[in-house]
Phi, psi and omega in degrees: 000321180296324179295313180299320179295320180294314180296317179298317179298316178298317180295319180293318179294320180291328182282355180281353178284147175299149184297322184277359179281138178286131178276124179270125176238169179304331179288337179255347178260181177282092186283347180297330183271352184268140174294147181301324179294321179292317179301316180297315181295319181292317178298317178295320179300315180296318180294320179293324177293322182285327185222067184298332180286350182247030186305310183297320179294318179296319178296317180298321178299332179268003179080022181234161167241183184299320181294319180292322178294319177300315179297321178297316179296320178293321178299316178294316182295329182281344181254113184304322180292316179293320179297321178294320177297316180298315181296321181288327184280335183278000000 
C-alpha cells in the first residue's frame, strides 16, 4: 500500500506541470552532476508519467519492483543532497 501511495504521489506531483512545459530529465539536464540513483528515479518518474498503465513493466525494465522503487524514493528523500538533486532534475 505504501508503494502505491508513493507512486501515486509522484505521479500527481509530476502531473501538476503545464502540458506544454518541457520535462527535464537527466538525459536533457546536466547529468554529470546527478547521482546515479537520482537519475534512475527521475527517468522512471518520467516513464511512469508517460505510461502509467505500464508501471510494473517499466519498473521491471529498470531492474526494480514496486517495493524496490519505493525504497529508492525513500533513500533519496532521506538524503538532503539527493533530494535536492531530484527536485532540481524533475
